[in-house]
C-alpha positions in Angstrom: 132.5 102.2 105.8 135.2 103.4 108.7 133.9 106.1 111.0 136.5 108.6 110.0 134.9 108.5 106.7 131.9 110.3 105.3 129.6 108.9 102.4 129.8 111.7 99.6 126.4 113.4 98.2 123.3 114.9 99.3 121.1 112.8 101.8 118.1 112.1 99.6 115.1 109.8 100.6 112.8 108.3 98.2 112.1 106.1 95.8 112.0 107.1 91.8 110.4 105.7 89.1 112.2 105.4 86.4 111.2 103.9 82.8 114.3 102.3 82.0 115.6 102.8 78.6 116.7 100.1 76.1 120.5 99.0 76.1 121.4 100.4 79.6 121.8 98.2 82.3 119.8 98.6 85.7 123.1 99.8 87.5 124.4 102.0 84.7 120.4 103.6 85.1 120.8 103.9 88.6 124.0 105.8 88.5 122.7 108.1 86.4 119.8 109.2 88.3 122.3 109.0 91.4 124.6 111.7 90.0 121.6 113.9 88.6 120.3 113.6 92.3 123.8 114.4 94.0 122.8 111.6 96.1 124.6 109.7 98.9 123.1 106.4 99.0 121.3 104.5 96.1 120.1 101.2 95.2 117.8 99.4 92.6 115.0 96.8 93.0 116.2 94.2 90.5 118.0 94.4 87.6 116.4 94.7 84.2 118.3 93.1 81.2 119.9 95.8 78.9 117.3 95.0 75.9 114.2 95.6 78.5 112.2 98.5 79.2 110.0 100.4 81.9 109.6 100.0 85.4 112.5 100.0 87.7 112.2 101.6 90.9 115.2 103.3 92.2 115.5 103.7 96.0 117.7 106.5 97.7 118.7 107.3 101.2 116.4 105.5 103.8 114.0 103.9 101.3 117.0 101.6 100.4 115.5 99.8 103.3 112.3 98.6 101.6 114.0 98.0 98.6 114.3 94.0 99.1 110.7 93.8 99.6 110.5 95.4 96.0 112.4 93.1 94.9 110.4 90.4 96.3 107.1 91.7 94.7 105.3 90.5 91.5 106.0 92.0 88.4 104.5 92.4 85.2 105.6 92.5 81.8 104.7 92.5 78.2 106.7 90.6 75.2 107.1 90.0 71.9 108.1 86.9 71.2 109.4 85.6 67.7 109.5 82.0 66.7 111.2 79.8 64.3 114.7 80.8 65.6 116.0 80.0 69.4 119.1 81.9 70.2 121.7 81.2 73.4 120.3 84.3 75.3 116.9 83.4 74.7 116.7 87.0 73.4 117.5 88.6 70.2 121.4 89.8 71.6 122.3 86.2 71.3 123.6 83.9 69.0 121.3 81.9 66.7 121.5 78.3 67.5 118.5 76.9 65.6 116.4 78.3 63.1 113.2 75.8 62.1 109.8 75.9 60.0 106.8 78.2 61.6 104.4 77.3 58.5 102.0 74.9 60.7 102.1 77.5 63.5 98.7 79.5 64.4 97.1 81.3 67.1 95.4 78.5 68.7 98.2 76.4 68.9 99.8 79.2 70.6 97.0 79.9 73.0 96.4 76.0 74.0 100.9 76.1 74.6 100.7 78.8 76.7 98.1 77.2 79.5 101.2 74.7 80.3 103.0 77.9 81.4 100.6 78.9 83.9 100.2 78.8 88.0 103.0 77.3 90.0 105.8 75.8 87.5 109.2 75.3 87.6 112.0 77.2 85.3 115.6 76.5 84.8 117.9 79.4 85.1 119.3 80.3 81.8 122.8 80.4 81.7 123.0 83.9 80.6 121.6 85.2 84.0 122.9 87.1 87.2 122.6 83.8 89.2 126.2 83.3 90.5 128.0 79.7 90.9 131.0 79.6 93.2 130.7 83.2 93.2 130.8 83.8 89.5 127.7 84.9 87.7 126.7 82.5 85.4 126.4 85.1 82.2 130.3 85.5 82.8 130.5 81.7 82.4 128.3 81.6 79.7 130.3 83.9 77.5 133.4 81.8 78.1 131.9 78.8 76.6 131.6 76.8 79.7 127.8 75.6 81.2 127.1 74.7 84.9 124.4 72.5 86.3 121.2 74.5 87.4 118.5 73.3 89.1 114.9 74.2 88.6 113.2 77.3 90.3 109.8 77.1 91.4 108.0 80.4 90.1 104.4 81.6 89.9 102.8 82.7 86.5 99.6 84.1 87.8 98.7 86.0 84.5 99.8 84.3 80.8 97.7 85.8 78.0 98.2 86.2 74.1 97.2 89.7 73.2 98.6 89.4 69.5 99.5 87.2 66.9 101.0 87.9 63.2 103.4 86.0 61.3 106.0 84.5 63.5 105.5 86.7 66.3 103.1 86.5 69.6 102.8 89.4 72.2 102.4 88.4 75.6 100.9 89.8 79.0 102.6 88.3 81.9 102.2 89.2 85.5 104.6 86.7 87.7 106.3 86.5 90.7 110.0 87.5 91.6 112.5 84.9 89.9 110.9 84.4 86.7 112.6 84.6 83.6 110.6 85.6 80.9 113.3 84.6 78.4 112.8 81.1 79.5 109.1 81.4 79.3 110.1 82.3 75.5 112.6 79.4 75.2 110.0 76.8 76.6 106.9 78.1 74.8 109.1 77.7 71.4 110.3 74.5 72.6 106.8 72.9 73.1 105.6 74.0 69.9 108.6 72.6 68.1 109.9 75.9 66.4 111.8 77.6 68.8 111.5 80.9 70.1 113.1 84.2 71.4 112.4 87.3 73.0 112.5 90.5 70.9 111.1 93.1 72.5 110.6 93.1 76.8 108.9 95.9 78.7 108.2 96.0 82.3 104.8 97.1 83.3 104.5 96.7 87.1 106.9 96.4 89.8 104.8 95.4 92.8 102.2 98.6 93.4 104.4 100.3 91.1 102.9 100.8 87.4 104.3 102.1 84.0 102.0 105.4 83.9 103.8 106.7 86.9 107.4 106.0 85.4 109.7 109.1 84.0 112.3 108.3 81.3 116.1 109.3 81.5 115.8 112.1 78.8 112.9 113.4 80.5 114.3 113.4 83.9 117.8 114.8 82.3 115.8 117.6 80.6 114.1 118.5 84.0 117.3 118.5 85.9 119.2 120.5 83.3 116.4 123.0 83.4 115.2 123.2 87.0 117.7 121.5 88.8 118.2 118.6 91.0 115.6 119.8 93.8 112.8 119.7 90.8 113.8 115.7 90.7 113.9 115.2 94.2 110.7 116.6 93.9 108.8 113.5 92.1 110.4 111.0 94.6 107.9 109.1 96.0 107.7 107.9 100.2 109.3 104.6 101.0 105.9 103.5 102.2 104.4 103.2 98.8 106.4 100.0 98.3 104.6 98.4 100.5 101.2 100.1 100.4 99.6 96.7 100.1 100.4 95.6 103.8 98.7 96.4 107.4 99.5 99.6 108.7 100.0 100.2 112.7 99.9 103.2 114.1 101.5 103.7 117.6 101.0 106.1 120.3 104.4 108.2 121.0 105.3 106.4 123.9 104.8 102.7 122.1 106.7 104.2 119.1 109.4 105.1 121.4 109.6 101.3 123.0 109.5 100.1 118.8 112.5 102.4 118.3 114.3 101.0 120.8 114.4 97.6 119.5 111.3 96.4 122.2 108.3 95.0 120.8 104.8 96.4 122.2 101.2 95.2 122.8 98.6 96.3 119.4 95.2 95.7 119.4 93.9 94.1 116.3 97.1 93.0 114.4 96.8 90.7 111.8 97.8 86.8 111.9 101.5 86.0 113.6 104.7 86.3 111.1 102.5 89.2 109.4 104.7 92.4 108.2 103.6 95.6 109.1 103.9 98.8 108.0 104.8 101.1 111.3 103.5 105.0 111.6 103.4 107.1 114.7 100.7 109.2 116.3 101.2 112.1 113.8 100.9 109.4 111.3 104.8 109.2 110.1 106.5 106.1 108.3 109.2 104.6 110.5 109.7 101.1 109.7 108.5 97.6 109.3 107.1 95.5 112.1 106.0 91.9 112.2 103.3 90.8 114.4 103.9 88.4 117.0 101.7 85.8 118.2 101.6 87.1 121.7 99.3 90.3 120.2 102.5 92.3 120.2 104.4 93.6 117.0 108.3 93.7 117.2 110.4 96.0 115.0 112.1 94.4 111.9 113.2 97.3 109.5 113.3 101.1 111.1 113.6 104.0 109.2 114.0 107.6 109.7 110.6 109.1 110.2 109.3 110.3 106.5 107.4 113.2 106.1 103.7 113.0 104.9 
């Protein structure tokens, strides 16, 4: 942005926890909330498929500086998987590419097959994904009928549990590392069972420390804005440091905080091990950024934000 241009909108700071509706892209949801708040600066924390619903933290103003850490956090999902049909997108929005019988499929076989997908595994990213190849998103190439070579990527599946099985459909609860494709779990599970499978419902229940029960729907948000105005919506925003609330906190006296704000590392007693990222607070317990513990007992600034009110 040039020095002569001003960003349009209001200086709104904080995180709004949206329960994203089905059929809307993450960016589409972000833009609608941004308009409601008349916010100058906004970003989301990792895209959900249009098919998916659930936890979508939206960051505004200074909170956009912590969005990358939410992107890297663990996620939780509940999904319905239908066996017997494989699609090119591995979900219900794709074209059917294979149909196979599920007559001999039972709950025990599903439970046993799930065991191979827990822990540290490697996934082949789907062609219908936002990953880029030579600057082009894979899903655009896939829509043109093209397929490019992808390399398996390591992911961690912390939890993968069968919570229901009826007919040809299983409901799974999943907690996983960043970069995990639930659609790929479904497709790989279907192939392991020899019948194929695809996702018919996907709901994100967790993003870092944020849970589904903390979220508001877009319909509720728009109704609130219409009845009480954008200030009522702004009152729902969470402080930026909630996104990293599981990190160690470091409170600094005024002099030390001043040095850190000018880019200098300062000595701190009781720091965690070197390389650990920490939350930085001033003597009034106001969050002002992210620091890193050094091996000489100092903490150095990594990303600073305007001091956030408590």
